C-alpha positions in Angstrom: -8.3 34.3 52.4 -6.4 37.8 53.3 -5.1 35.8 56.4 -4.6 33.0 54.4 -1.8 35.1 51.6 -0.4 36.7 54.8 0.6 33.5 55.9 1.8 32.3 52.9 3.8 35.6 51.7 5.2 35.3 55.8 6.2 31.8 55.1 7.9 32.7 51.6 9.7 35.9 53.4 11.0 33.5 56.1 12.1 30.8 53.6 13.6 33.5 51.1 16.9 33.9 52.8 19.1 32.5 56.4 18.0 35.7 58.1 20.1 34.6 61.2 23.2 34.0 59.2 22.6 37.9 57.4 22.4 39.3 60.8 24.7 37.7 61.8 27.1 39.0 59.0 25.7 42.3 59.3 27.1 43.0 62.8 30.0 40.7 62.5 31.5 42.9 59.9 30.9 46.0 61.8 34.3 47.8 62.8 33.5 48.0 66.2 35.0 45.3 68.5 31.9 45.7 70.6 29.5 45.0 67.7 31.1 41.8 66.7 31.4 40.4 70.3 27.4 41.2 70.6 27.1 39.1 67.2 29.0 36.6 68.8 26.4 36.2 71.8 23.4 37.3 70.0 24.0 34.0 67.6 24.5 31.4 69.9 21.4 33.0 71.6 19.8 32.4 68.5 21.7 28.6 67.7 23.5 27.3 70.6 25.6 24.8 69.3 29.6 24.1 70.6 30.5 20.9 68.9 33.2 22.1 66.7 34.7 18.5 65.4 38.4 19.7 66.2 40.8 16.9 64.9 43.9 15.9 63.1 42.1 14.2 60.4 38.9 14.9 59.0 38.3 18.2 61.1 35.4 20.0 60.9 37.1 23.6 61.1 40.6 24.1 60.3 43.0 23.0 63.2 44.9 26.1 62.5 43.1 28.5 65.1 43.4 26.2 68.1 47.3 25.8 66.8 47.9 29.2 66.8 46.7 29.5 70.5 49.0 26.9 71.3 51.9 28.4 69.6 51.2 32.1 71.7 50.5 29.9 75.3 53.5 28.3 74.4 55.7 31.4 73.7 54.2 33.0 76.8 56.5 30.0 78.4 59.1 30.3 76.6 59.4 34.1 77.8 58.8 33.7 81.3 56.6 36.8 81.1 54.1 36.3 83.7 54.8 38.6 85.9 54.0 41.2 83.6 50.5 42.0 83.5 50.0 44.3 80.6 51.5 41.3 78.4 49.5 39.3 79.8 46.7 41.2 79.0 47.9 41.7 75.5 48.1 37.7 75.5 44.4 37.2 76.2 43.4 39.5 74.0 45.3 38.3 71.0 43.7 34.5 71.9 40.3 36.4 72.2 41.1 36.9 68.6 41.6 33.8 67.7 38.3 32.6 69.9 36.0 34.7 67.4 37.7 33.2 64.3 37.0 30.0 65.8 33.0 31.1 67.0 32.5 32.8 63.5 33.6 29.9 61.5 31.5 27.7 63.5 27.9 29.6 62.6 28.9 29.8 58.8 29.4 26.5 59.1 26.2 25.7 60.7 24.5 27.3 58.6 25.7 26.2 55.4 24.9 22.3 56.4 21.6 23.6 57.9 20.5 25.2 54.8 20.1 24.2 50.8 22.7 26.1 48.6 19.8 28.5 47.3 19.0 29.8 50.8 22.6 30.5 51.3 23.0 32.1 48.1 19.7 34.2 48.1 21.7 35.6 51.7 24.8 36.5 50.1 22.9 38.4 47.7 20.6 40.5 49.9 24.2 41.2 51.7 26.1 42.5 49.4 22.8 44.6 47.7 22.2 46.2 51.1 25.9 46.6 51.3 26.1 48.3 47.5 23.2 50.6 49.2 24.9 51.7 51.8 28.1 52.5 49.9 26.2 54.4 47.0 24.4 56.5 50.1 28.0 57.6 51.0 28.8 58.9 47.8 25.2 60.7 47.4 26.0 62.1 50.9 29.9 63.3 49.6 28.4 64.5 46.5 26.0 66.6 48.2 28.3 67.8 50.8 30.7 68.8 47.7 28.2 70.0 45.4 30.3 68.7 43.0 28.9 65.7 40.5 32.0 64.0 40.7 34.2 64.5 43.9 36.4 62.1 42.9 38.0 65.2 40.7 37.2 67.8 43.3 40.0 69.5 45.0 38.2 72.2 47.1 38.6 71.6 51.1 42.2 70.6 50.8 41.5 68.1 48.8 39.6 66.0 51.7 37.9 64.3 49.1 39.8 64.2 45.4 42.0 61.3 45.1 40.9 60.2 48.7 37.2 60.0 47.9 37.1 55.9 48.0 38.3 56.0 51.0 34.6 57.4 52.4 33.3 54.5 50.4 33.1 51.7 53.8 29.7 49.9 53.0 27.6 48.0 55.5 30.7 47.4 57.7 31.6 50.8 58.7 35.0 49.7 58.0 38.3 50.6 55.3 37.3 51.5 51.7 40.1 48.1 51.8 37.5 46.0 53.5 34.9 47.1 51.1 36.9 46.4 47.9 37.9 42.6 48.7 34.1 42.1 50.0 33.2 43.3 46.5 35.9 41.6 44.8 35.0 38.4 46.4 31.4 39.8 45.2 32.3 39.8 41.2 34.2 36.6 41.3 30.8 34.7 42.8 28.6 36.6 40.3 30.2 36.0 37.6 30.3 32.3 38.1 26.8 32.2 39.3 25.8 34.6 35.6 24.4 37.2 38.1 24.8 40.2 35.7 22.9 42.8 37.5 24.8 41.5 41.1 28.2 41.4 39.4 28.3 44.7 37.9 26.8 46.3 41.2 30.1 44.8 42.9 32.2 45.8 40.4 31.3 49.4 40.9 31.1 49.4 44.5 34.5 47.7 44.6 35.6 50.2 41.7 34.2 53.3 43.9 36.5 52.7 46.7 39.8 53.2 44.7 41.7 50.7 45.6 44.3 50.6 42.9 45.9 47.2 44.4 42.5 44.7 44.4 41.7 46.6 41.2 45.0 45.0 39.9 44.9 41.8 41.5 41.5 41.5 40.2 42.2 42.4 37.2 44.6 39.8 36.4 42.0 37.1 37.8 39.2 38.3 35.2 41.9 38.2 32.1 43.1 34.7 33.3 39.3 34.1 33.6 38.7 34.9 30.5 41.5 33.5 28.2 41.1 30.1 30.5 38.0 28.9 31.8 34.8 31.0 30.8 31.6 30.5 29.0 30.8 32.8 26.0 28.3 34.6 27.9 31.5 34.9 30.8 33.6 36.6 28.2 31.2 38.6 27.6 30.7 39.9 31.5 34.4 40.2 31.8 34.8 42.5 28.7 31.9 44.8 30.2 33.6 44.5 33.6 36.7 45.6 32.6 35.2 48.2 30.3 33.4 50.0 33.3 37.4 50.1 35.2 38.8 51.9 32.0 36.6 54.2 31.8 36.8 54.3 36.1 40.3 55.1 35.5 39.7 57.3 32.2 37.2 59.5 33.1 35.9 59.0 36.7 39.2 59.1 38.8 42.1 59.6 36.2 44.3 60.9 39.3 44.3 57.6 40.3 46.3 56.1 37.1 48.4 59.2 37.7 49.4 57.6 41.1 49.5 54.5 40.2 52.5 55.7 37.7 53.9 57.7 40.7 54.1 54.4 42.8 55.4 52.2 40.3 58.0 55.0 39.0 59.3 56.0 42.8 59.6 52.2 44.0 60.8 50.0 40.9 62.4 52.3 38.8 66.5 53.1 39.9 66.5 56.9 41.6 68.9 59.2 39.3 72.4 58.3 39.3 74.6 60.3 41.7 77.1 61.1 39.4 80.1 62.3 42.1 79.7 59.0 43.6 79.9 56.9 40.7 82.5 58.9 39.5 81.0 60.1 36.6 81.0 63.6 34.9 77.8 65.6 35.6 75.2 66.5 32.5 76.1 69.4 31.3 74.0 72.5 32.1 72.3 74.9 29.9 74.0 76.1 27.3 73.7 80.2 27.6 75.2 78.5 30.7 78.1 77.6 30.2 81.6 79.3 29.5 82.9 79.7 25.8 85.8 78.2 26.8 84.0 74.8 26.8 82.2 75.5 23.4 83.2 73.8 20.0 82.5 76.2 17.4 79.0 75.0 16.8 77.8 75.4 20.3 79.3 79.2 20.4 77.0 79.8 17.5 74.1 77.9 18.9 74.7 80.3 21.9 74.7 83.3 20.1 71.0 82.8 18.2 69.6 81.5 21.7 70.7 84.6 23.5 69.7 87.0 20.6 66.2 85.4 20.6 65.7 85.8 24.4 66.9 89.4 24.1 64.4 89.9 21.2 61.3 88.3 23.0 62.7 90.5 26.7 62.4 93.4 24.2 58.9 92.5 23.1 57.7 92.2 26.1 59.3 94.7 28.8 56.6 94.3 31.3 54.4 91.3 32.5 50.7 91.3 31.1 48.5 93.1 33.4 46.2 91.8 35.6 42.7 91.5 34.0 40.1 92.0 36.3 36.7 89.6 35.5 34.2 89.4 33.7 35.9 90.7 30.4 34.2 91.4 27.8 35.3 90.9 24.3 34.4 92.8 21.3 32.6 90.6 19.9 30.6 90.5 22.9 32.0 87.3 24.7 31.5 87.5 28.1 34.7 85.1 29.7 34.7 83.7 33.2 37.7 83.1 34.8 37.8 79.1 35.5 39.2 77.4 39.0 42.8 78.0 40.0 43.9 74.2 41.6 46.4 75.6 42.2 45.7 78.3 45.1 46.1 77.2 48.9 42.1 76.0 49.5 42.7 73.8 46.8 45.9 71.2 47.8 46.8 69.5 50.4 46.9 70.9 53.9 50.4 71.3 55.2 49.6 71.8 59.3 50.3 68.7 61.3 47.3 67.1 62.5 46.6 66.3 66.0 47.1 62.7 65.5 50.3 63.5 63.8 52.1 65.6 66.8 50.9 62.4 69.0 53.2 60.4 67.2 56.0 63.1 66.6 55.9 63.6 70.2 56.3 59.2 71.0 59.0 59.9 68.0 60.9 62.4 70.5 60.4 60.5 73.7 61.6 57.1 72.1 63.9 58.8 69.4 67.1 56.6 70.9 65.3 53.0 69.7 63.9 54.4 66.5 66.9 54.4 64.4 64.8 55.3 60.7 61.8 57.9 62.3 65.2 60.0 63.6 67.6 59.6 61.0 67.9 61.9 58.6 68.1 60.1 55.5 65.7 57.4 56.0 65.8 55.8 52.7 62.7 57.1 51.5 62.9 55.6 48.2 62.4 52.4 49.6 58.8 51.4 50.8 57.4 50.5 54.2 56.4 46.9 53.1 60.1 46.4 51.9 61.8 47.9 55.2 59.3 45.3 56.8 60.2 42.7 55.2 64.3 43.0 55.5 63.5 43.8 59.2 61.6 40.6 59.8 63.9 38.5 57.9 67.3 40.2 60.0 66.0 39.9 63.4 65.2 36.6 62.8 68.6 35.9 61.7 69.8 37.6 64.8 67.6 35.8 66.8 67.8 32.1 65.9 66.1 30.8 68.7 63.3 32.9 67.7 62.7 31.6 63.9 60.6 28.5 65.2 58.1 29.7 66.9 58.5 33.3 66.8 58.7 36.2 69.2 55.1 35.6 70.6 52.0 36.9 70.1 51.6 41.0 70.1 55.6 41.2 70.4 57.0 42.0 66.5 54.0 42.2 64.0 50.5 42.3 64.5 47.3 44.5 64.5 47.6 43.7 68.3 51.0 45.6 68.8 49.8 48.3 67.7 46.7 48.4 69.2 48.6 47.8 72.5 50.5 50.9 72.2 47.8 53.3 73.2 48.2 55.9 70.2 45.3 54.9 69.0 46.8 53.3 65.6 44.7 50.1 65.5 41.3 51.0 67.2 41.3 52.4 71.7 43.5 50.8 74.2 43.5 51.7 78.3 46.9 53.7 78.3 47.6 52.6 81.7 47.8 49.0 80.5 49.8 49.6 77.2 52.2 47.4 75.9 55.2 47.6 73.8 58.0 44.8 73.2 61.2 46.4 72.4 61.5 44.7 69.4 58.2 46.0 68.0 59.1 49.4 69.0 62.5 49.4 67.3 61.6 47.3 63.8 57.6 47.5 62.6 56.6 50.7 64.6 59.7 52.6 63.6 58.5 51.9 60.5 55.3 53.2 60.6 56.0 56.1 62.8 58.6 56.6 60.5 55.8 57.4 57.4 52.5 58.3 59.6 53.9 61.4 61.4 54.7 62.9 57.8 52.0 64.1 55.3 49.7 61.9 54.1 51.2 61.3 50.9 52.7 58.9 52.7 49.9 57.1 54.5 49.2 54.5 52.1 49.3 50.3 51.6 52.9 50.4 50.1 53.9 52.2 53.2 51.6 50.0 56.2 53.4 47.3 57.6 50.3 45.1 57.8 50.8 41.4 56.4 49.5 38.5 57.9 52.5 36.7 56.3 55.1 39.3 58.4 52.4 38.4 61.4 52.7 34.6 61.3 56.2 34.3 60.7 57.4 37.2 63.3 54.7 36.3 66.1 54.4 32.5 65.8 57.6 31.2 63.7 57.9 28.8 60.7 55.3 26.4 62.6 53.0 29.4 62.3 53.8 29.7 58.1 53.0 25.8 58.3 50.1 25.3 60.4 48.6 28.2 58.4 49.6 26.3 55.3 48.5 22.6 56.1 45.3 23.5 58.8 44.0 26.4 56.7 44.8 27.0 53.4 45.0 23.3 52.5 41.8 22.6 54.5 40.3 24.3 51.5 42.5 23.1 48.5 42.2 19.6 49.3 38.8 20.1 47.9 40.2 21.7 44.8 38.4 19.4 42.5 35.1 20.5 43.7 36.0 24.0 43.7 34.9 26.8 41.2 34.7 30.5 41.9 36.2 28.8 45.7 39.9 29.3 43.7 40.1 32.6 42.3 38.3 33.9 45.8 41.6 32.0 47.7 44.1 33.8 45.2 42.2 37.4 46.1 42.7 36.7 49.7 46.1 34.9 49.6 46.9 38.6 47.6 45.3 40.5 50.0 47.3 38.8 52.9 50.0 41.2 51.9 48.3 44.4 52.9 46.7 43.8 56.4 46.5 42.1 59.4 43.1 40.3 58.6 42.5 37.7 60.5 42.5 40.0 63.6 39.9 42.8 61.9 37.9 40.0 61.9 35.5 40.2 58.8 36.4 39.8 55.4 38.1 36.5 56.4 34.3 35.0 57.6 32.7 35.7 54.2 35.9 34.1 52.5 35.2 31.1 54.6 31.1 31.2 54.2 32.4 31.3 50.1 34.0 28.4 50.3 31.8 26.1 52.6 29.1 27.0 50.2 31.6 26.3 46.9 32.1 23.1 48.4 29.5 22.0 49.3 27.1 23.1 45.9 30.2 21.1 43.9 30.7 17.9 46.5 28.9 14.6 45.3 27.6 13.8 48.5 25.8 15.9 51.1 27.2 17.4 53.8 26.5 16.0 56.7 24.9 18.4 59.9 27.8 17.2 62.3 26.5 14.9 65.2 25.0 16.2 68.0 
């Protein structure tokens, strides 16, 4: 009987989830490329199938992937770069990224086809539960290390954590906190649609802990629109709770995030102070006690006299500054006063020293200063964000090189994670130094922007200054054709099923939004999870069962 129960429990456990898919997701999401490759090898050993089903009509997988490879090869032929071994290696690496996208999505598609939707749903729940567990462990380790219950307000260790605490909440992927934030934004939308209250709140909490203001804003807009137009009464209540979570986090847990958002908006969208001399306008008048009597009206002279009198009285009554008091102080009533933490002291401020990484970038700037107009400029338009400068650079480059408008500048030549990786500077991971490759177009444009901001203090190290963007990558390296094939043979691959999409539509909005902030196809992380959720949503809502691809 015990044996029988054991067998029964094993069968229940086996059928609880698609364990092969779960293992594949965990490994493929890992930040290290070698682990991603190992995940692909392992899943194909466990589930060998190479029938991708590409086609211009009813393609099983998005035709965007092989077409992107085709454009890369065409550009290589046009540029006649065959003899440059270092670039040939870059080309093969870039094609390898696209092949990993194809191989990964194919396995996700197989899992959705072969399993019932409940099994996939349980697999997704387990994945998010594990991710949340590791994220909370990240927070507990930080709390233990700092000895501070709320590390988001801890300013010790030169503000190592403080507003940057969320950067260390990396979850199951051990990747950047942005990756964790996007995954949990997907989770919030998915579990809100499924009315899974526990997992919804868990994902919302983890997303907030990552401290990603951009993802918070995107999700806030989606939830408000959902609340107004599409939600049931139960979902309205859940959305209200999520919004309360957000308000509490901003007001009590990490209030400096609100200040950061305010400063970012002010610095980037509010005009700079007027240069009165340049505009031919009179400068604002100085404080009245500093102005000569000849410039004052009779009433202003009286005001100046009164203010001077008050100032002299204050100085007479306070001839010397108050002496330094030794702590603790015991008052006449017996109350003991101890000093509070002075966060203006050096141990509570940012480290001003240049880091080894920044020194490496600065050395590179000195060596290539003639090709880096922005980094070497004494007036580098710091009031403009890196994103804004990137857009201007890309458009200017294409206008100056009209022959590259159609197919772009070539893979790894202008704007991509691969272009940064191939510099050998360690910007986007390791790369063999002897095979380093930097295209002059990349050097004088997007690399120049990155060096300009990220060689300086950490206040400049933000998403608004990071050149990463899928749209920039497609337009600059694959041209207008790259944009077209993305819209028709990737985005439309899912949107043509819009009648069958519920949570899939807001998830698409999230993805299209985050495409502004990084090279996600080359990250090999959130794209795969996006595809899993969209394929599952289509299967759930389709009137016909998706057949297993004919073998």
